[in-house]
N, C-alpha and C positions, 0 to 999 in steps of 0.2 A: 278522443274523447278519453275522458277519464276513465279510469278504473275502479273497484275498488279494492279496498288494499295501498292503495299510490296514496302519496304523500298529497296536499291542498294545496296548490298554489299559493303566495302573499299575493296580497291584494288592497288596493287603497283605493277611497275616493270621496267626495260625499256626500253625505244622506239630506234627508228631507229637509232641514235644516242648516245646510251649507257648511256643516263642521265638517273636517277630515275623519272619517273612523277608518279605519284597516283589518289583517287579519291578526293585528297583534294588539288590534283592541280584545278579541278574545279568544289569546294565548290562554290556555290553562282549560278553556271550557267545553264542553259539548255544542258545537254550530251547528246550526239547520240554513244552508247558503243554498237559496231558492229563486231559480232565473224563472222569469215570466217577459212574455212578451211586452205588453203597452199597458201602463197606469190605466185604470177604469175603463175596462173592457169586457163585455160579459165572465168570460174563463176565469182571469185574470182579478177579478172581483171576486168574484166563487170563492179560487183560494185564498185569497189576499181574507176573507174575511168569516173564511175557516179558519186559519191561524188566528185570528183575532178572536173569534169566538173560543176555541182552547188556548187561550194565553194563558188563564189561571195558571192551568196545570203543565202546561210547556214550559212559561218561563222560570218557576221550579225545576228545569231540568235542563234545559238545553237556552241557548240566545237563536233569535230569528232574525236573519238576514237578508229581505227580496233585494233582488237586482233587475234591471233593466237599463235599456239605454236611456229613458226619459231621462229628464234635467229635475234640480233639483225644487226647482219650482214648479213642475207638473207630479213630482213625490209628493210635498208638500200640499195640494191641493188634493190626493187621491188619499192621504193617509188623514185629512181633517175631514171626508167628506164621508167615509168609512170608520173614523174614529179607530185607525191601526196603532198600535201600540209598539210594534216593532219599526228597526229600521230599515228605510229602503234606500240602496246606494244609487247614486247616479253614475251609470258609468258610460256616458255617452261618448267613450274614445273605442268604448267597447273592448279595452286592453282584457276585462278582468272574464268576460263572456268568452273573446277570443279564448284564455289561459283555462277556463273552462271548458273547452270544446259545447259552451252552447250558444255560439251563434247559426242563425238559421240564413237563407239567403234573404230575409228584410228585415226582418226581429230577431231578438233572443228566441230560441228554443225553453219551451218549457221543460224545465228538468231540474231537480233538488239532491243537495248531498249534505250527506250529513257526516257531521267531521268531530271525531274524536276530539280528547284533551292533547294528545300530542301531536295533533294534525294530522291523521289518516283519516281518508274517505272509508267510512264503513259503509254506507250504503249509497245507491245510486240509484232513483225514479224517475223513472222513463215513462211514457204512456200510461198514466193515470188521469184517473177519473178526478177533477179536478174539486169535487162535491164531498170524496170523501180523503185528500188527500191529510189533513190533519188527524184524523184515525188510524189513516195506515202509520205515519210517523208515531205515534202514539202505542203503536202496536210494538211496533220498532223497539222504539225506547224500552219497554218493558220488556220484551225479550232478551235487550243487552242488557238489560240489570241497570241502568240509567233513570 
């Protein structure tokens, strides 16, 4: 598992539109890279909708990328159903999931990484309540002066 203060691993994959996105896309920006088990399940929907509902405030400060092992088509349906305005990365090979230590027995673990513009992991979130996750991120961004 990654630790705060370490460099974030590079990643690359397809988004919900089938377009290639990578860590280089967000170079020099704050990034919230969040891993979740599966599209359109209760906890994952609560978490994603929390980011959606806070997007107006968050998007002026950070980019948001959600990652699961679901494919681009599943991500497109999930994004459309819940009007998610941020990128969802389809990591069907689980390379990125494994690189960040987010792999679980069957599905990715629910874990989030706040990465600074120098590609350093500044905060790792484990075992959080999905209902309050966006608010927790906002509080930490305030504390970091972002």
